[in-house]
C-alpha positions in Angstrom: 277.9 139.2 87.7 280.4 140.0 85.1 281.1 137.8 82.0 284.4 136.5 83.2 282.9 135.6 86.8 280.0 134.3 85.1 282.0 131.8 82.9 284.3 130.8 85.6 281.1 129.8 87.9 279.6 127.9 84.9 283.0 126.2 84.0 283.1 125.1 87.9 279.4 124.0 87.9 280.2 122.0 84.6 283.4 120.3 86.3 281.3 119.2 89.4 278.5 118.0 87.2 281.1 115.8 85.4 282.8 114.6 88.8 279.1 113.8 90.1 278.6 111.6 87.1 282.0 109.8 87.2 281.3 109.2 90.9 277.7 107.7 90.3 278.5 105.0 88.2 275.6 103.2 89.4 273.4 105.6 87.6 273.0 104.1 84.2 272.8 106.4 80.9 269.4 104.9 79.9 268.1 106.3 83.6 269.6 109.7 83.0 268.0 109.7 79.3 264.6 108.5 80.9 264.5 111.1 83.7 266.6 114.2 82.2 266.4 113.5 78.5 270.5 113.7 78.2 273.1 111.3 79.5 276.8 111.2 79.6 276.9 110.6 75.8 275.0 113.4 75.1 277.2 115.7 77.4 280.4 114.6 75.8 278.8 115.2 72.2 278.1 118.9 73.4 281.5 119.1 74.7 282.8 117.9 71.4 280.5 120.5 69.4 281.7 123.4 71.5 285.5 122.7 71.2 285.0 122.3 67.7 283.1 125.7 67.3 286.3 127.2 69.1 288.5 125.6 66.5 289.9 122.9 69.2 290.2 119.6 67.5 288.5 117.0 69.9 287.3 113.6 68.5 284.2 111.4 70.1 286.5 109.1 72.1 288.4 112.2 73.4 285.2 113.7 74.4 283.9 110.9 76.2 286.9 110.2 78.1 286.8 113.6 79.5 283.1 112.9 80.7 283.5 109.4 81.8 287.0 109.8 83.4 288.2 107.0 81.4 288.0 105.3 78.2 284.1 104.6 77.1 284.9 101.2 76.3 286.3 100.5 79.9 283.5 102.4 81.6 281.0 100.2 79.7 282.9 97.1 80.8 283.0 98.0 84.3 279.8 100.1 85.1 277.1 99.5 82.4 274.4 97.0 82.8 272.0 95.4 80.9 268.8 97.6 80.2 265.8 96.2 81.9 262.5 95.9 79.7 260.9 98.8 81.6 263.9 100.9 81.0 263.9 100.2 77.3 259.9 100.8 77.0 260.4 104.2 79.1 263.4 105.1 76.4 261.0 104.5 73.6 258.8 107.1 75.0 261.2 109.6 76.1 263.9 109.2 73.5 265.0 112.4 71.7 263.5 112.8 68.2 266.9 113.9 66.8 
């Protein structure tokens, strides 16, 4: 696979991942963190870092809006639920050390 095609395929896969996460509002970030070690916020942070590495100014709120499909505070108000004690306990075990 040539570099241009690889980049196009990777970009398309990323867009599908973002669309999937936007559609699956029932999946909480803490569940993603506990199972996969990353969440929507991680993805938006990576997006922001890669944009900035390429000289594109993008703040945290803008990057989150790209990943969430709406302002972060609106997503939280509509979709975020209170974490259960079990979710919080699992997060303490699995949280990143960064």
